[in-house]
C-alpha positions in Angstrom: 24.4 81.3 112.5 22.9 84.4 113.6 19.5 84.0 115.4 17.3 87.2 114.8 15.7 89.0 118.3 12.5 87.9 117.9 14.2 84.0 117.1 15.9 84.6 120.6 12.7 85.5 122.7 11.0 83.0 121.4 13.7 80.3 122.8 14.3 82.2 125.7 10.4 81.3 126.3 11.2 77.9 125.7 13.6 77.6 128.1 12.2 78.8 130.9 8.7 76.7 129.8 10.9 73.5 129.9 12.2 74.7 133.3 9.1 75.8 135.2 7.9 71.7 136.1 11.3 71.2 137.6 11.1 74.1 139.4 7.5 72.9 140.4 8.5 69.6 141.4 11.9 70.7 142.9 12.2 70.2 147.2 12.2 73.4 149.6 15.2 74.2 151.4 14.7 72.8 154.7 14.0 75.1 157.3 16.1 76.3 159.8 15.4 77.2 163.6 17.4 78.5 165.8 16.7 77.8 169.4 18.8 79.7 172.7 20.1 77.7 175.6 20.7 79.7 178.5 22.9 77.6 180.6 25.6 78.8 183.2 29.0 79.5 184.1 31.4 78.0 181.0 33.3 76.6 184.0 30.5 73.9 184.7 29.6 70.9 183.5 25.4 71.9 183.2 28.1 74.6 180.4 29.9 71.7 178.6 26.2 69.4 179.0 24.7 72.3 177.0 27.3 71.6 174.4 27.0 68.2 173.8 23.3 69.0 173.6 23.5 71.7 171.0 25.7 69.2 168.7 23.1 66.3 169.3 20.7 68.9 168.5 22.5 69.9 164.9 23.3 65.9 164.6 19.3 64.6 165.1 18.0 67.3 163.2 20.5 67.5 160.3 21.3 70.8 160.3 16.9 71.7 160.8 17.5 73.0 164.6 20.4 75.5 165.4 20.9 75.1 169.4 23.3 78.6 169.9 24.4 78.4 173.7 24.9 81.6 175.8 26.5 81.3 179.2 24.7 82.3 182.6 25.7 83.7 186.2 23.1 81.0 187.8 19.2 79.6 187.5 18.0 82.7 189.2 19.0 84.9 186.3 18.2 82.7 183.5 14.6 82.4 184.8 14.7 86.1 185.5 15.6 86.5 181.6 11.9 85.3 180.9 10.7 88.3 181.6 12.2 90.1 178.2 13.2 86.8 176.1 11.1 86.2 173.2 11.0 83.8 170.5 12.5 79.8 171.3 14.5 80.5 174.7 15.5 77.5 176.4 17.3 78.0 179.8 17.6 75.4 182.7 16.9 76.2 186.5 15.6 73.6 189.3 11.9 73.4 188.8 11.4 74.4 192.1 12.6 78.4 191.5 9.8 78.3 188.5 7.6 77.7 191.0 9.0 81.2 193.5 9.7 83.0 190.5 5.6 82.5 189.3 4.1 82.8 193.4 6.4 85.9 193.5 8.3 84.3 196.5 12.1 84.6 197.6 14.8 85.9 195.4 11.8 86.9 193.5 9.4 89.1 195.7 8.2 92.3 193.7 9.8 91.1 190.6 6.5 89.3 189.7 6.5 89.1 185.8 3.4 87.6 184.0 5.6 86.1 181.6 6.9 83.3 184.0 3.2 81.9 183.8 4.1 82.1 180.2 7.3 79.2 181.5 6.5 75.7 180.6 9.2 72.0 181.1 10.2 70.4 178.1 12.7 67.6 179.9 14.7 66.6 183.0 18.5 66.8 182.4 20.8 65.6 185.0 20.6 66.4 188.7 23.2 69.3 191.0 24.4 65.8 193.2 25.7 66.4 196.6 29.4 65.2 197.1 30.6 64.7 200.3 34.3 63.7 199.3 37.2 62.2 202.8 40.3 61.7 202.2 40.5 57.7 202.5 43.4 58.1 204.9 41.2 60.2 207.4 38.6 57.0 208.1 35.8 59.0 208.0 32.6 56.7 206.2 29.8 58.3 207.5 28.7 62.0 208.8 28.3 61.7 212.4 32.5 60.8 211.8 33.2 64.4 210.5 33.4 65.3 214.3 37.0 67.2 214.5 37.3 66.6 210.9 39.1 70.2 208.7 35.9 70.8 205.9 36.0 72.9 203.0 32.9 74.3 201.5 32.8 76.6 199.4 30.8 80.1 199.7 28.2 81.0 197.5 27.4 78.0 195.5 24.3 75.7 196.0 26.6 73.1 197.4 28.4 75.9 199.7 25.2 76.8 201.1 23.8 73.2 200.9 26.6 72.0 202.5 26.2 74.5 205.3 22.5 73.2 205.9 23.2 69.9 206.3 26.3 70.3 208.8 23.4 72.4 210.8 21.1 70.2 210.7 23.4 67.0 212.2 24.7 69.0 214.9 28.0 69.2 213.2 28.8 73.0 213.0 30.9 73.3 216.3 32.3 69.8 215.5 33.8 70.8 212.3 36.2 73.3 210.9 35.7 74.9 208.0 38.7 75.6 206.0 39.2 79.1 204.4 39.7 77.5 200.7 38.4 78.1 197.8 36.3 74.9 196.5 38.6 75.5 193.4 41.5 74.9 194.9 39.7 71.4 196.8 41.7 68.4 195.2 45.3 70.0 195.9 44.6 70.8 200.0 42.9 66.8 199.7 46.1 65.7 198.8 48.8 67.2 200.7 46.3 67.0 203.8 45.0 70.8 204.1 41.7 69.4 204.5 40.1 66.0 205.2 37.7 66.1 202.4 35.5 68.9 200.9 31.5 68.9 199.6 30.5 69.4 196.0 27.8 70.0 193.7 27.2 68.6 190.8 26.6 65.9 187.9 27.5 62.9 188.6 30.0 62.2 187.9 32.0 65.5 189.0 34.8 66.9 187.3 36.5 67.7 190.7 35.9 64.2 192.5 36.9 62.7 189.2 40.4 65.2 189.9 40.3 64.1 193.2 40.4 60.5 192.7 43.2 60.5 190.3 45.3 61.5 192.8 44.5 60.6 196.4 42.4 58.1 197.6 38.7 58.9 198.7 35.6 58.0 200.4 32.1 59.0 199.1 30.2 59.6 202.6 26.5 57.8 202.0 23.4 59.2 203.9 20.5 57.5 205.4 16.9 57.2 204.4 16.4 58.9 207.4 18.7 62.1 206.7 17.7 62.2 203.1 14.2 62.7 204.5 15.1 65.2 206.9 16.2 67.2 203.9 14.0 67.4 201.9 15.3 66.8 198.9 16.0 64.2 195.5 17.8 60.9 197.3 20.6 60.4 194.5 22.3 57.2 194.0 25.8 57.7 192.5 26.7 53.8 190.9 29.8 51.8 192.7 32.4 52.6 190.0 31.5 55.6 188.9 35.3 57.5 190.9 37.8 55.1 190.4 38.6 53.3 193.8 34.5 53.9 195.0 33.6 50.3 195.7 29.9 50.3 196.6 27.0 52.9 195.4 26.8 56.0 197.1 23.2 57.2 198.4 23.0 61.1 198.4 21.1 64.1 197.8 20.4 66.4 194.9 18.9 68.6 193.2 16.3 68.5 189.8 17.5 70.6 186.7 15.2 70.9 184.2 15.1 72.1 180.6 12.4 74.9 180.1 10.8 77.6 177.5 7.7 79.3 177.3 4.7 79.0 174.9 6.6 81.6 172.5 8.0 77.8 170.9 6.1 76.5 168.5 5.0 72.8 169.6 7.1 71.3 166.3 9.5 73.1 167.5 8.7 71.8 171.4 8.1 68.4 169.9 11.7 67.9 167.4 14.0 69.5 170.6 11.7 67.0 173.4 12.2 63.8 170.6 15.4 64.4 169.7 16.5 64.8 173.4 15.5 61.6 174.3 16.4 59.6 171.0 20.1 61.2 171.1 20.1 60.8 175.3 22.2 57.0 175.0 25.3 58.9 172.5 25.3 61.7 174.8 25.9 59.2 178.0 28.5 57.6 176.0 30.6 60.4 175.2 29.6 61.9 179.3 28.2 59.4 182.1 26.1 62.1 183.4 23.5 61.7 181.0 23.3 58.2 181.6 21.6 58.8 184.9 18.7 60.7 183.3 15.3 58.7 182.8 12.0 58.6 182.2 11.4 58.7 186.0 12.4 62.4 186.8 9.5 63.8 184.6 8.0 63.5 188.2 10.4 65.8 189.0 8.8 68.9 187.5 6.0 71.0 188.9 3.9 73.0 186.6 3.1 72.4 183.4 5.1 70.5 180.5 5.2 72.1 176.8 2.5 71.0 174.5 4.5 69.7 172.0 7.0 68.5 174.9 3.5 66.3 175.5 2.2 65.4 172.9 5.9 63.2 172.2 5.7 62.0 175.9 2.1 60.1 175.4 3.7 59.2 171.6 5.8 56.9 173.7 4.0 56.8 176.7 6.6 58.6 179.2 4.7 58.6 182.3 3.0 62.0 183.4 0.4 63.0 185.1 -2.8 65.6 185.1 -1.3 68.7 186.6 1.9 68.3 184.5 -1.1 68.9 181.5 
């Protein structure tokens, strides 16, 4: 049967009318929110954390939030980039640096920018934790025992700066020989007896300490409460069994690290990021133990304001926040 032009147009119109109700009721495609996460050097544990967190966000939001991880040369750079970044920029840094940036102090002197006042916290991530790692054969069990020993503290890193500060603070600077070896060579240097121990900072369990414990019997040094108080740092307890041969808790110091964004991020995105982070933390902890060290109580380390979206989540679940953070 041959249809006339008039009949074809009529059938086409009927077809369109039949489809319209389905189009009206069809669910809209889920909007995809893109987030940039500025982390650390690609060789660091914090970059590994960023990759894990990106995957957790993708899974936890069914692809609704896609996180792109960017490498960084450090926390100062992360904060400085706030001046030129817009949109959903997330970065990691110790809270103290945010305070310095907003006050135009130290490394941010003469580099003030009104954008720094728009920085808002989302959630804490594993702290930078000081490790004093000794060859067990050295017989050293506390900081005082470092007298006459050869130590590797590296250079340029937070761990190196903090290690040198502690040696001076506790009267050990002239009593300890510092090895001229790169921190990347600490494990073989410890194993072959070139050094008695090394100082490193990282979220625990730290990869280089895991490696050292797997090849050489080690002792991790604890600090007393008085020593920790002198450092004015956060008290951190590394649980027994974190490293091979570690039979007791180790008390040391740490520097809190927090994921921040700016007021450019809308409340819904900040809420979903924060909610997905905390709800996915146990799964991330099963894959990498450093996430297990994070707790709601670590919100106390956040100085300055928490993003309203993140704050809404904390109020919903009853996490501890202060008036100063609101």
